[in-house]
All heavy atoms as a GROMACS GRO file, in nm:
protein
  574
    1MET      N    1   0.080  -0.122   0.002
    1MET     CA    2  -0.004  -0.001   0.001
    1MET      C    3   0.087   0.126   0.002
    1MET      O    4   0.186   0.132   0.076
    1MET     CB    5  -0.087   0.002   0.128
    1MET     CG    6  -0.188   0.108   0.123
    1MET     SD    7  -0.305   0.082   0.264
    1MET     CE    8  -0.389   0.233   0.261
    2ARG      N    9   0.058   0.219  -0.087
    2ARG     CA   10   0.133   0.344  -0.101
    2ARG      C   11   0.106   0.438   0.019
    2ARG      O   12  -0.008   0.442   0.074
    2ARG     CB   13   0.093   0.418  -0.219
    2ARG     CG   14   0.148   0.350  -0.342
    2ARG     CD   15   0.140   0.442  -0.464
    2ARG     NE   16  -0.006   0.449  -0.507
    2ARG     CZ   17  -0.039   0.512  -0.625
    2ARG    NH1   18   0.055   0.558  -0.703
    2ARG    NH2   19  -0.164   0.509  -0.656
    3ASN      N   20   0.206   0.507   0.054
    3ASN     CA   21   0.188   0.616   0.162
    3ASN      C   22   0.128   0.733   0.096
    3ASN      O   23   0.066   0.816   0.168
    3ASN     CB   24   0.323   0.653   0.224
    3ASN     CG   25   0.367   0.538   0.313
    3ASN    OD1   26   0.301   0.456   0.355
    3ASN    ND2   27   0.507   0.540   0.326
    4GLY      N   28   0.150   0.755  -0.028
    4GLY     CA   29   0.084   0.868  -0.090
    4GLY      C   30   0.172   0.916  -0.213
    4GLY      O   31   0.287   0.881  -0.223
    5ILE      N   32   0.111   1.014  -0.283
    5ILE     CA   33   0.178   1.068  -0.404
    5ILE      C   34   0.213   1.220  -0.365
    5ILE      O   35   0.118   1.278  -0.320
    5ILE     CB   36   0.097   1.055  -0.524
    5ILE    CG1   37   0.058   0.915  -0.556
    5ILE    CG2   38   0.168   1.114  -0.644
    5ILE    CD1   39  -0.057   0.888  -0.638
    6TYR      N   40   0.325   1.255  -0.391
    6TYR     CA   41   0.365   1.396  -0.364
    6TYR      C   42   0.340   1.475  -0.487
    6TYR      O   43   0.366   1.441  -0.604
    6TYR     CB   44   0.511   1.404  -0.329
    6TYR     CG   45   0.543   1.351  -0.188
    6TYR    CD1   46   0.586   1.223  -0.181
    6TYR    CD2   47   0.519   1.426  -0.080
    6TYR    CE1   48   0.619   1.174  -0.056
    6TYR    CE2   49   0.552   1.379   0.051
    6TYR     CZ   50   0.594   1.253   0.064
    6TYR     OH   51   0.626   1.204   0.183
    7TYR      N   52   0.272   1.597  -0.467
    7TYR     CA   53   0.240   1.690  -0.568
    7TYR      C   54   0.314   1.819  -0.542
    7TYR      O   55   0.311   1.869  -0.421
    7TYR     CB   56   0.094   1.715  -0.587
    7TYR     CG   57   0.017   1.587  -0.632
    7TYR    CD1   58  -0.031   1.497  -0.555
    7TYR    CD2   59   0.002   1.572  -0.781
    7TYR    CE1   60  -0.095   1.386  -0.595
    7TYR    CE2   61  -0.064   1.458  -0.819
    7TYR     CZ   62  -0.116   1.367  -0.728
    7TYR     OH   63  -0.188   1.257  -0.778
    8LYS      N   64   0.371   1.888  -0.635
    8LYS     CA   65   0.430   2.014  -0.628
    8LYS      C   66   0.376   2.111  -0.730
    8LYS      O   67   0.372   2.079  -0.844
    8LYS     CB   68   0.582   1.997  -0.644
    8LYS     CG   69   0.665   2.127  -0.632
    8LYS     CD   70   0.805   2.110  -0.662
    8LYS     CE   71   0.885   2.241  -0.664
    8LYS     NZ   72   1.016   2.238  -0.708
    9CYS      N   73   0.330   2.221  -0.688
    9CYS     CA   74   0.281   2.329  -0.770
    9CYS      C   75   0.381   2.380  -0.862
    9CYS      O   76   0.484   2.421  -0.814
    9CYS     CB   77   0.214   2.424  -0.690
    9CYS     SG   78   0.139   2.569  -0.787
   10ASN      N   79   0.352   2.392  -0.990
   10ASN     CA   80   0.450   2.442  -1.076
   10ASN      C   81   0.472   2.594  -1.068
   10ASN      O   82   0.572   2.648  -1.111
   10ASN     CB   83   0.404   2.411  -1.217
   10ASN     CG   84   0.420   2.261  -1.253
   10ASN    OD1   85   0.463   2.189  -1.173
   10ASN    ND2   86   0.397   2.224  -1.379
   11ASP      N   87   0.377   2.662  -1.014
   11ASP     CA   88   0.383   2.802  -0.998
   11ASP      C   89   0.446   2.855  -0.871
   11ASP      O   90   0.545   2.923  -0.861
   11ASP     CB   91   0.234   2.867  -1.006
   11ASP     CG   92   0.191   2.879  -1.146
   11ASP    OD1   93   0.262   2.843  -1.244
   11ASP    OD2   94   0.070   2.908  -1.163
   12CYS      N   95   0.388   2.806  -0.758
   12CYS     CA   96   0.432   2.845  -0.630
   12CYS      C   97   0.518   2.753  -0.542
   12CYS      O   98   0.554   2.785  -0.434
   12CYS     CB   99   0.326   2.908  -0.547
   12CYS     SG  100   0.199   2.783  -0.493
   13SER      N  101   0.542   2.630  -0.599
   13SER     CA  102   0.623   2.530  -0.538
   13SER      C  103   0.573   2.473  -0.410
   13SER      O  104   0.633   2.423  -0.329
   13SER     CB  105   0.763   2.573  -0.509
   13SER     OG  106   0.822   2.611  -0.642
   14THR      N  107   0.436   2.478  -0.388
   14THR     CA  108   0.370   2.426  -0.271
   14THR      C  109   0.364   2.277  -0.283
   14THR      O  110   0.341   2.222  -0.380
   14THR     CB  111   0.229   2.477  -0.264
   14THR    OG1  112   0.233   2.617  -0.253
   14THR    CG2  113   0.154   2.418  -0.140
   15PHE      N  114   0.400   2.208  -0.174
   15PHE     CA  115   0.391   2.057  -0.171
   15PHE      C  116   0.281   2.000  -0.098
   15PHE      O  117   0.231   2.070  -0.004
   15PHE     CB  118   0.524   2.002  -0.096
   15PHE     CG  119   0.650   1.998  -0.173
   15PHE    CD1  120   0.735   2.102  -0.170
   15PHE    CD2  121   0.667   1.898  -0.261
   15PHE    CE1  122   0.854   2.096  -0.248
   15PHE    CE2  123   0.784   1.892  -0.342
   15PHE     CZ  124   0.879   1.985  -0.334
   16ALA      N  125   0.218   1.896  -0.151
   16ALA     CA  126   0.108   1.827  -0.070
   16ALA      C  127   0.120   1.671  -0.106
   16ALA      O  128   0.170   1.633  -0.211
   16ALA     CB  129  -0.017   1.880  -0.116
   17GLN      N  130   0.075   1.591  -0.011
   17GLN     CA  131   0.070   1.448  -0.034
   17GLN      C  132  -0.071   1.402  -0.028
   17GLN      O  133  -0.143   1.434   0.061
   17GLN     CB  134   0.157   1.389   0.070
   17GLN     CG  135   0.164   1.229   0.058
   17GLN     CD  136   0.248   1.166   0.178
   17GLN    OE1  137   0.282   1.242   0.266
   17GLN    NE2  138   0.259   1.048   0.165
   18PHE      N  139  -0.106   1.319  -0.119
   18PHE     CA  140  -0.245   1.261  -0.134
   18PHE      C  141  -0.229   1.115  -0.167
   18PHE      O  142  -0.133   1.064  -0.234
   18PHE     CB  143  -0.327   1.326  -0.238
   18PHE     CG  144  -0.344   1.472  -0.223
   18PHE    CD1  145  -0.283   1.568  -0.286
   18PHE    CD2  146  -0.455   1.514  -0.128
   18PHE    CE1  147  -0.296   1.710  -0.263
   18PHE    CE2  148  -0.464   1.646  -0.108
   18PHE     CZ  149  -0.390   1.746  -0.172
   19PRO      N  150  -0.320   1.030  -0.111
   19PRO     CA  151  -0.317   0.883  -0.145
   19PRO      C  152  -0.341   0.843  -0.293
   19PRO      O  153  -0.303   0.739  -0.337
   19PRO     CB  154  -0.420   0.821  -0.052
   19PRO     CG  155  -0.512   0.938  -0.016
   19PRO     CD  156  -0.429   1.060  -0.027
   20SER      N  157  -0.407   0.933  -0.361
   20SER     CA  158  -0.444   0.896  -0.499
   20SER      C  159  -0.466   1.031  -0.579
   20SER      O  160  -0.491   1.144  -0.520
   20SER     CB  161  -0.567   0.813  -0.511
   20SER     OG  162  -0.686   0.892  -0.478
   21TYR      N  163  -0.470   1.018  -0.716
   21TYR     CA  164  -0.485   1.127  -0.804
   21TYR      C  165  -0.636   1.184  -0.783
   21TYR      O  166  -0.654   1.307  -0.776
   21TYR     CB  167  -0.477   1.069  -0.942
   21TYR     CG  168  -0.529   1.163  -1.052
   21TYR    CD1  169  -0.460   1.266  -1.106
   21TYR    CD2  170  -0.656   1.136  -1.108
   21TYR    CE1  171  -0.505   1.344  -1.197
   21TYR    CE2  172  -0.711   1.217  -1.214
   21TYR     CZ  173  -0.627   1.323  -1.266
   21TYR     OH  174  -0.675   1.410  -1.359
   22LYS      N  175  -0.727   1.098  -0.757
   22LYS     CA  176  -0.869   1.144  -0.741
   22LYS      C  177  -0.883   1.227  -0.607
   22LYS      O  178  -0.952   1.323  -0.604
   22LYS     CB  179  -0.956   1.022  -0.733
   22LYS     CG  180  -0.987   0.956  -0.854
   22LYS     CD  181  -1.088   0.840  -0.844
   22LYS     CE  182  -1.106   0.772  -0.981
   22LYS     NZ  183  -1.206   0.664  -0.969
   23LYS      N  184  -0.807   1.194  -0.499
   23LYS     CA  185  -0.802   1.269  -0.388
   23LYS      C  186  -0.739   1.412  -0.398
   23LYS      O  187  -0.796   1.508  -0.344
   23LYS     CB  188  -0.734   1.196  -0.269
   23LYS     CG  189  -0.802   1.068  -0.232
   23LYS     CD  190  -0.923   1.091  -0.145
   23LYS     CE  191  -0.981   0.952  -0.097
   23LYS     NZ  192  -1.091   0.965  -0.016
   24ALA      N  193  -0.647   1.418  -0.484
   24ALA     CA  194  -0.575   1.542  -0.509
   24ALA      C  195  -0.675   1.627  -0.590
   24ALA      O  196  -0.687   1.750  -0.558
   24ALA     CB  197  -0.441   1.519  -0.589
   25ARG      N  198  -0.736   1.572  -0.697
   25ARG     CA  199  -0.840   1.649  -0.768
   25ARG      C  200  -0.951   1.705  -0.679
   25ARG      O  201  -1.002   1.812  -0.692
   25ARG     CB  202  -0.892   1.573  -0.883
   25ARG     CG  203  -0.794   1.530  -0.988
   25ARG     CD  204  -0.749   1.652  -1.071
   25ARG     NE  205  -0.855   1.727  -1.131
   25ARG     CZ  206  -0.890   1.738  -1.257
   25ARG    NH1  207  -0.818   1.665  -1.346
   25ARG    NH2  208  -0.991   1.810  -1.293
   26SER      N  209  -0.995   1.619  -0.597
   26SER     CA  210  -1.108   1.657  -0.504
   26SER      C  211  -1.074   1.757  -0.406
   26SER      O  212  -1.162   1.839  -0.347
   26SER     CB  213  -1.178   1.532  -0.430
   26SER     OG  214  -1.086   1.475  -0.346
   27ALA      N  215  -0.936   1.767  -0.373
   27ALA     CA  216  -0.896   1.878  -0.279
   27ALA      C  217  -0.863   2.009  -0.353
   27ALA      O  218  -0.827   2.104  -0.298
   27ALA     CB  219  -0.762   1.833  -0.221
   28GLY      N  220  -0.889   2.009  -0.489
   28GLY     CA  221  -0.871   2.133  -0.562
   28GLY      C  222  -0.745   2.147  -0.639
   28GLY      O  223  -0.732   2.246  -0.714
   29TRP      N  224  -0.665   2.053  -0.643
   29TRP     CA  225  -0.551   2.056  -0.721
   29TRP      C  226  -0.584   2.024  -0.865
   29TRP      O  227  -0.667   1.936  -0.903
   29TRP     CB  228  -0.446   1.950  -0.674
   29TRP     CG  229  -0.376   1.993  -0.552
   29TRP    CD1  230  -0.420   2.006  -0.430
   29TRP    CD2  231  -0.228   2.029  -0.540
   29TRP    NE1  232  -0.328   2.042  -0.341
   29TRP    CE2  233  -0.214   2.064  -0.412
   29TRP    CE3  234  -0.137   2.039  -0.639
   29TRP    CZ2  235  -0.077   2.110  -0.376
   29TRP    CZ3  236  -0.007   2.086  -0.598
   29TRP    CH2  237   0.019   2.112  -0.457
   30ALA      N  238  -0.514   2.095  -0.964
   30ALA     CA  239  -0.532   2.080  -1.107
   30ALA      C  240  -0.415   1.997  -1.149
   30ALA      O  241  -0.304   2.036  -1.132
   30ALA     CB  242  -0.537   2.205  -1.186
   31VAL      N  243  -0.442   1.876  -1.204
   31VAL     CA  244  -0.330   1.790  -1.250
   31VAL      C  245  -0.359   1.757  -1.398
   31VAL      O  246  -0.460   1.723  -1.437
   31VAL     CB  247  -0.333   1.649  -1.169
   31VAL    CG1  248  -0.218   1.561  -1.218
   31VAL    CG2  249  -0.324   1.683  -1.016
   32SER      N  250  -0.256   1.767  -1.479
   32SER     CA  251  -0.274   1.754  -1.624
   32SER      C  252  -0.286   1.601  -1.653
   32SER      O  253  -0.261   1.514  -1.567
   32SER     CB  254  -0.150   1.802  -1.689
   32SER     OG  255  -0.032   1.725  -1.666
   33LYS      N  256  -0.328   1.572  -1.773
   33LYS     CA  257  -0.350   1.431  -1.808
   33LYS      C  258  -0.227   1.362  -1.818
   33LYS      O  259  -0.227   1.234  -1.801
   33LYS     CB  260  -0.417   1.434  -1.955
   33LYS     CG  261  -0.555   1.484  -1.963
   33LYS     CD  262  -0.616   1.475  -2.103
   33LYS     CE  263  -0.742   1.544  -2.106
   33LYS     NZ  264  -0.801   1.540  -2.239
   34THR      N  265  -0.108   1.412  -1.844
   34THR     CA  266   0.022   1.347  -1.848
   34THR      C  267   0.074   1.334  -1.712
   34THR      O  268   0.186   1.286  -1.693
   34THR     CB  269   0.101   1.425  -1.935
   34THR    OG1  270   0.126   1.557  -1.891
   34THR    CG2  271   0.060   1.426  -2.083
   35TYR      N  272   0.014   1.393  -1.608
   35TYR     CA  273   0.067   1.406  -1.473
   35TYR      C  274   0.193   1.478  -1.450
   35TYR      O  275   0.268   1.472  -1.351
   35TYR     CB  276   0.096   1.267  -1.406
   35TYR     CG  277  -0.038   1.176  -1.409
   35TYR    CD1  278  -0.058   1.080  -1.511
   35TYR    CD2  279  -0.139   1.196  -1.312
   35TYR    CE1  280  -0.178   1.008  -1.510
   35TYR    CE2  281  -0.259   1.124  -1.319
   35TYR     CZ  282  -0.274   1.022  -1.419
   35TYR     OH  283  -0.385   0.951  -1.417
   36LEU      N  284   0.240   1.548  -1.561
   36LEU     CA  285   0.361   1.636  -1.545
   36LEU      C  286   0.340   1.767  -1.485
   36LEU      O  287   0.435   1.813  -1.419
   36LEU     CB  288   0.423   1.639  -1.685
   36LEU     CG  289   0.471   1.512  -1.752
   36LEU    CD1  290   0.523   1.542  -1.892
   36LEU    CD2  291   0.577   1.445  -1.665
   37ASP      N  292   0.231   1.829  -1.502
   37ASP     CA  293   0.206   1.959  -1.463
   37ASP      C  294   0.088   1.950  -1.350
   37ASP      O  295  -0.013   1.894  -1.376
   37ASP     CB  296   0.155   2.053  -1.564
   37ASP     CG  297   0.255   2.074  -1.677
   37ASP    OD1  298   0.381   2.077  -1.646
   37ASP    OD2  299   0.222   2.075  -1.796
   38CYS      N  300   0.120   2.019  -1.239
   38CYS     CA  301   0.003   2.024  -1.137
   38CYS      C  302   0.015   2.162  -1.076
   38CYS      O  303   0.125   2.218  -1.061
   38CYS     CB  304   0.014   1.904  -1.040
   38CYS     SG  305   0.158   1.900  -0.945
   39TYR      N  306  -0.104   2.205  -1.018
   39TYR     CA  307  -0.110   2.338  -0.965
   39TYR      C  308  -0.204   2.334  -0.840
   39TYR      O  309  -0.290   2.261  -0.839
   39TYR     CB  310  -0.175   2.436  -1.062
   39TYR     CG  311  -0.094   2.446  -1.195
   39TYR    CD1  312  -0.133   2.383  -1.301
   39TYR    CD2  313   0.015   2.529  -1.202
   39TYR    CE1  314  -0.050   2.382  -1.415
   39TYR    CE2  315   0.089   2.536  -1.314
   39TYR     CZ  316   0.055   2.467  -1.422
   39TYR     OH  317   0.132   2.470  -1.546
   40CYS      N  318  -0.162   2.396  -0.736
   40CYS     CA  319  -0.234   2.401  -0.603
   40CYS      C  320  -0.367   2.473  -0.630
   40CYS      O  321  -0.384   2.541  -0.733
   40CYS     CB  322  -0.150   2.468  -0.498
   40CYS     SG  323  -0.129   2.647  -0.523
   41PRO      N  324  -0.455   2.456  -0.531
   41PRO     CA  325  -0.593   2.515  -0.541
   41PRO      C  326  -0.580   2.672  -0.560
   41PRO      O  327  -0.664   2.736  -0.620
   41PRO     CB  328  -0.660   2.487  -0.410
   41PRO     CG  329  -0.594   2.361  -0.366
   41PRO     CD  330  -0.442   2.372  -0.409
   42LYS      N  331  -0.483   2.734  -0.502
   42LYS     CA  332  -0.469   2.879  -0.525
   42LYS      C  333  -0.426   2.921  -0.662
   42LYS      O  334  -0.473   3.013  -0.719
   42LYS     CB  335  -0.361   2.928  -0.421
   42LYS     CG  336  -0.351   3.081  -0.410
   42LYS     CD  337  -0.243   3.128  -0.321
   42LYS     CE  338  -0.112   3.132  -0.397
   42LYS     NZ  339  -0.007   3.177  -0.319
   43CYS      N  340  -0.341   2.842  -0.719
   43CYS     CA  341  -0.296   2.878  -0.854
   43CYS      C  342  -0.367   2.811  -0.967
   43CYS      O  343  -0.368   2.848  -1.094
   43CYS     CB  344  -0.150   2.830  -0.878
   43CYS     SG  345  -0.035   2.912  -0.758
   44ALA      N  346  -0.456   2.715  -0.940
   44ALA     CA  347  -0.514   2.624  -1.046
   44ALA      C  348  -0.623   2.703  -1.126
   44ALA      O  349  -0.624   2.680  -1.248
   44ALA     CB  350  -0.590   2.509  -0.973
   45PRO      N  351  -0.707   2.795  -1.077
   45PRO     CA  352  -0.800   2.862  -1.171
   45PRO      C  353  -0.742   2.926  -1.280
   45PRO      O  354  -0.811   2.927  -1.398
   45PRO     CB  355  -0.870   2.955  -1.078
   45PRO     CG  356  -0.852   2.909  -0.938
   45PRO     CD  357  -0.718   2.838  -0.944
   46ALA      N  358  -0.621   2.980  -1.274
   46ALA     CA  359  -0.572   3.038  -1.404
   46ALA      C  360  -0.518   2.938  -1.507
   46ALA      O  361  -0.506   2.977  -1.625
   46ALA     CB  362  -0.442   3.118  -1.355
   47HIS      N  363  -0.508   2.812  -1.466
   47HIS     CA  364  -0.460   2.708  -1.568
   47HIS      C  365  -0.566   2.604  -1.613
   47HIS      O  366  -0.545   2.525  -1.698
   47HIS     CB  367  -0.342   2.634  -1.498
   47HIS     CG  368  -0.220   2.713  -1.473
   47HIS    ND1  369  -0.131   2.755  -1.576
   47HIS    CD2  370  -0.183   2.779  -1.352
   47HIS    CE1  371  -0.036   2.832  -1.504
   47HIS    NE2  372  -0.077   2.846  -1.377
   48ARG      N  373  -0.677   2.610  -1.541
   48ARG     CA  374  -0.786   2.517  -1.586
   48ARG      C  375  -0.839   2.546  -1.719
   48ARG      O  376  -0.885   2.658  -1.747
   48ARG     CB  377  -0.894   2.512  -1.483
   48ARG     CG  378  -0.859   2.443  -1.369
   48ARG     CD  379  -0.987   2.396  -1.286
   48ARG     NE  380  -0.950   2.308  -1.186
   48ARG     CZ  381  -0.942   2.343  -1.059
   48ARG    NH1  382  -0.970   2.468  -1.020
   48ARG    NH2  383  -0.900   2.255  -0.958
   49ASN      N  384  -0.837   2.439  -1.809
   49ASN     CA  385  -0.901   2.449  -1.945
   49ASN      C  386  -0.854   2.569  -2.022
   49ASN      O  387  -0.927   2.645  -2.092
   49ASN     CB  388  -1.054   2.456  -1.926
   49ASN     CG  389  -1.111   2.327  -1.871
   49ASN    OD1  390  -1.056   2.216  -1.900
   49ASN    ND2  391  -1.222   2.348  -1.798
   50GLY      N  392  -0.725   2.607  -2.005
   50GLY     CA  393  -0.679   2.726  -2.088
   50GLY      C  394  -0.735   2.854  -2.043
   50GLY      O  395  -0.746   2.941  -2.128
   51GLY      N  396  -0.771   2.873  -1.924
   51GLY     CA  397  -0.830   2.997  -1.878
   51GLY      C  398  -0.982   3.009  -1.914
   51GLY      O  399  -1.024   3.118  -1.943
   52ALA      N  400  -1.049   2.896  -1.924
   52ALA     CA  401  -1.189   2.895  -1.977
   52ALA      C  402  -1.284   2.978  -1.870
   52ALA      O  403  -1.382   3.028  -1.924
   52ALA     CB  404  -1.244   2.752  -1.984
   53THR      N  405  -1.237   2.996  -1.756
   53THR     CA  406  -1.310   3.066  -1.661
   53THR      C  407  -1.326   3.222  -1.707
   53THR      O  408  -1.425   3.279  -1.677
   53THR     CB  409  -1.268   3.063  -1.520
   53THR    OG1  410  -1.122   3.092  -1.527
   53THR    CG2  411  -1.272   2.925  -1.465
   54LYS      N  412  -1.221   3.267  -1.769
   54LYS     CA  413  -1.216   3.402  -1.820
   54LYS      C  414  -1.302   3.417  -1.951
   54LYS      O  415  -1.336   3.526  -1.991
   54LYS     CB  416  -1.079   3.450  -1.832
   54LYS     CG  417  -1.006   3.460  -1.705
   54LYS     CD  418  -0.865   3.503  -1.722
   54LYS     CE  419  -0.784   3.497  -1.591
   54LYS     NZ  420  -0.648   3.529  -1.604
   55ALA      N  421  -1.302   3.313  -2.025
   55ALA     CA  422  -1.372   3.315  -2.169
   55ALA      C  423  -1.516   3.344  -2.152
   55ALA      O  424  -1.572   3.415  -2.240
   55ALA     CB  425  -1.355   3.177  -2.226
   56ASN      N  426  -1.584   3.329  -2.041
   56ASN     CA  427  -1.721   3.350  -2.030
   56ASN      C  428  -1.740   3.504  -2.017
   56ASN      O  429  -1.856   3.553  -2.032
   56ASN     CB  430  -1.791   3.286  -1.911
   56ASN     CG  431  -1.791   3.134  -1.946
   56ASN    OD1  432  -1.801   3.091  -2.046
   56ASN    ND2  433  -1.786   3.050  -1.836
   57ASP      N  434  -1.644   3.575  -1.966
   57ASP     CA  435  -1.645   3.718  -1.947
   57ASP      C  436  -1.645   3.798  -2.082
   57ASP      O  437  -1.674   3.923  -2.079
   57ASP     CB  438  -1.551   3.772  -1.849
   57ASP     CG  439  -1.564   3.710  -1.714
   57ASP    OD1  440  -1.677   3.672  -1.682
   57ASP    OD2  441  -1.470   3.705  -1.638
   58LYS      N  442  -1.591   3.734  -2.187
   58LYS     CA  443  -1.570   3.812  -2.309
   58LYS      C  444  -1.696   3.824  -2.382
   58LYS      O  445  -1.786   3.738  -2.383
   58LYS     CB  446  -1.476   3.726  -2.405
   58LYS     CG  447  -1.342   3.711  -2.360
   58LYS     CD  448  -1.257   3.628  -2.440
   58LYS     CE  449  -1.116   3.600  -2.394
   58LYS     NZ  450  -1.043   3.524  -2.485
   59GLN      N  451  -1.716   3.947  -2.438
   59GLN     CA  452  -1.835   3.989  -2.512
   59GLN      C  453  -1.793   3.955  -2.660
   59GLN      O  454  -1.706   4.007  -2.719
   59GLN     CB  455  -1.868   4.122  -2.498
   59GLN     CG  456  -2.005   4.157  -2.559
   59GLN     CD  457  -2.039   4.298  -2.525
   59GLN    OE1  458  -1.965   4.368  -2.462
   59GLN    NE2  459  -2.151   4.350  -2.576
   60LEU      N  460  -1.874   3.867  -2.732
   60LEU     CA  461  -1.842   3.829  -2.869
   60LEU      C  462  -1.874   3.929  -2.966
   60LEU      O  463  -1.812   3.950  -3.068
   60LEU     CB  464  -1.917   3.696  -2.894
   60LEU     CG  465  -1.873   3.574  -2.805
   60LEU    CD1  466  -1.954   3.446  -2.843
   60LEU    CD2  467  -1.723   3.543  -2.809
   61LEU      N  468  -1.992   4.000  -2.948
   61LEU     CA  469  -2.031   4.096  -3.040
   61LEU      C  470  -2.045   4.238  -2.976
   61LEU      O  471  -2.060   4.251  -2.860
   61LEU     CB  472  -2.173   4.065  -3.094
   61LEU     CG  473  -2.186   3.937  -3.174
   61LEU    CD1  474  -2.333   3.896  -3.204
   61LEU    CD2  475  -2.105   3.948  -3.310
   62PRO      N  476  -2.013   4.340  -3.046
   62PRO     CA  477  -2.018   4.476  -2.989
   62PRO      C  478  -2.166   4.516  -2.952
   62PRO      O  479  -2.261   4.448  -2.998
   62PRO     CB  480  -1.981   4.565  -3.111
   62PRO     CG  481  -1.924   4.482  -3.214
   62PRO     CD  482  -1.966   4.339  -3.190
   63ASP      N  483  -2.173   4.609  -2.868
   63ASP     CA  484  -2.311   4.654  -2.821
   63ASP      C  485  -2.392   4.690  -2.942
   63ASP      O  486  -2.348   4.765  -3.033
   63ASP     CB  487  -2.295   4.770  -2.721
   63ASP     CG  488  -2.247   4.723  -2.590
   63ASP    OD1  489  -2.255   4.610  -2.558
   63ASP    OD2  490  -2.183   4.820  -2.520
   64GLY      N  491  -2.521   4.656  -2.944
   64GLY     CA  492  -2.612   4.691  -3.043
   64GLY      C  493  -2.620   4.592  -3.156
   64GLY      O  494  -2.696   4.589  -3.242
   65TRP      N  495  -2.524   4.487  -3.165
   65TRP     CA  496  -2.523   4.388  -3.255
   65TRP      C  497  -2.581   4.261  -3.200
   65TRP      O  498  -2.568   4.226  -3.086
   65TRP     CB  499  -2.375   4.368  -3.302
   65TRP     CG  500  -2.319   4.470  -3.385
   65TRP    CD1  501  -2.268   4.592  -3.326
   65TRP    CD2  502  -2.298   4.471  -3.526
   65TRP    NE1  503  -2.226   4.672  -3.432
   65TRP    CE2  504  -2.244   4.602  -3.558
   65TRP    CE3  505  -2.324   4.391  -3.624
   65TRP    CZ2  506  -2.201   4.639  -3.675
   65TRP    CZ3  507  -2.295   4.440  -3.751
   65TRP    CH2  508  -2.238   4.556  -3.774
   66GLU      N  509  -2.643   4.180  -3.291
   66GLU     CA  510  -2.697   4.053  -3.248
   66GLU      C  511  -2.692   3.957  -3.367
   66GLU      O  512  -2.693   4.003  -3.482
   66GLU     CB  513  -2.834   4.058  -3.186
   66GLU     CG  514  -2.933   4.112  -3.285
   66GLU     CD  515  -3.067   4.134  -3.220
   66GLU    OE1  516  -3.080   4.167  -3.102
   66GLU    OE2  517  -3.164   4.113  -3.285
   67GLN      N  518  -2.690   3.829  -3.336
   67GLN     CA  519  -2.699   3.723  -3.457
   67GLN      C  520  -2.846   3.712  -3.484
   67GLN      O  521  -2.922   3.672  -3.393
   67GLN     CB  522  -2.629   3.603  -3.406
   67GLN     CG  523  -2.619   3.498  -3.518
   67GLN     CD  524  -2.547   3.380  -3.470
   67GLN    OE1  525  -2.484   3.376  -3.377
   67GLN    NE2  526  -2.551   3.274  -3.554
   68LEU      N  527  -2.885   3.727  -3.612
   68LEU     CA  528  -3.018   3.709  -3.649
   68LEU      C  529  -3.047   3.562  -3.679
   68LEU      O  530  -3.159   3.516  -3.647
   68LEU     CB  531  -3.043   3.797  -3.777
   68LEU     CG  532  -3.024   3.951  -3.755
   68LEU    CD1  533  -3.039   4.026  -3.875
   68LEU    CD2  534  -3.118   3.996  -3.646
   69LYS      N  535  -2.965   3.503  -3.761
   69LYS     CA  536  -2.995   3.359  -3.791
   69LYS      C  537  -2.861   3.289  -3.844
   69LYS      O  538  -2.761   3.359  -3.875
   69LYS     CB  539  -3.091   3.348  -3.905
   69LYS     CG  540  -3.062   3.401  -4.037
   69LYS     CD  541  -3.170   3.389  -4.139
   69LYS     CE  542  -3.123   3.439  -4.280
   69LYS     NZ  543  -3.225   3.425  -4.372
   70ILE      N  544  -2.864   3.164  -3.837
   70ILE     CA  545  -2.754   3.085  -3.898
   70ILE      C  546  -2.783   3.051  -4.038
   70ILE      O  547  -2.883   2.986  -4.072
   70ILE     CB  548  -2.734   2.958  -3.816
   70ILE    CG1  549  -2.697   2.996  -3.663
   70ILE    CG2  550  -2.614   2.873  -3.864
   70ILE    CD1  551  -2.685   2.885  -3.575
   71VAL      N  552  -2.698   3.089  -4.126
   71VAL     CA  553  -2.708   3.068  -4.269
   71VAL      C  554  -2.652   2.937  -4.310
   71VAL      O  555  -2.552   2.898  -4.261
   71VAL     CB  556  -2.639   3.192  -4.355
   71VAL    CG1  557  -2.668   3.169  -4.503
   71VAL    CG2  558  -2.695   3.320  -4.296
   72ASN      N  559  -2.704   2.874  -4.419
   72ASN     CA  560  -2.670   2.755  -4.480
   72ASN      C  561  -2.653   2.628  -4.374
   72ASN      O  562  -2.560   2.558  -4.370
   72ASN     CB  563  -2.530   2.765  -4.547
   72ASN     CG  564  -2.544   2.861  -4.662
   72ASN    OD1  565  -2.645   2.871  -4.729
   72ASN    ND2  566  -2.435   2.931  -4.690
   73LEU      N  567  -2.749   2.612  -4.294
   73LEU     CA  568  -2.753   2.507  -4.200
   73LEU      C  569  -2.865   2.410  -4.232
   73LEU      O  570  -2.968   2.417  -4.276
   73LEU     CB  571  -2.768   2.556  -4.068
   73LEU     CG  572  -2.702   2.478  -3.951
   73LEU    CD1  573  -2.694   2.548  -3.829
   73LEU    CD2  574  -2.666   2.341  -3.958
   0.00000   0.00000   0.00000
């Protein structure tokens, strides 16, 4: 039985130990699919999904413009 897996944040070098990958993710750590990059809960929001949390704040069309219909569908 393993004592745990050590994770080190790539940004702030914070260390933590968890018994499994799932426990680290549930604690808020962002771990890449290759397990090479990981970020602590404080640094993780900036790295999740390429900054997708900020993508929702972007306005796609200027004020006064709207999409009327989708053509050729």
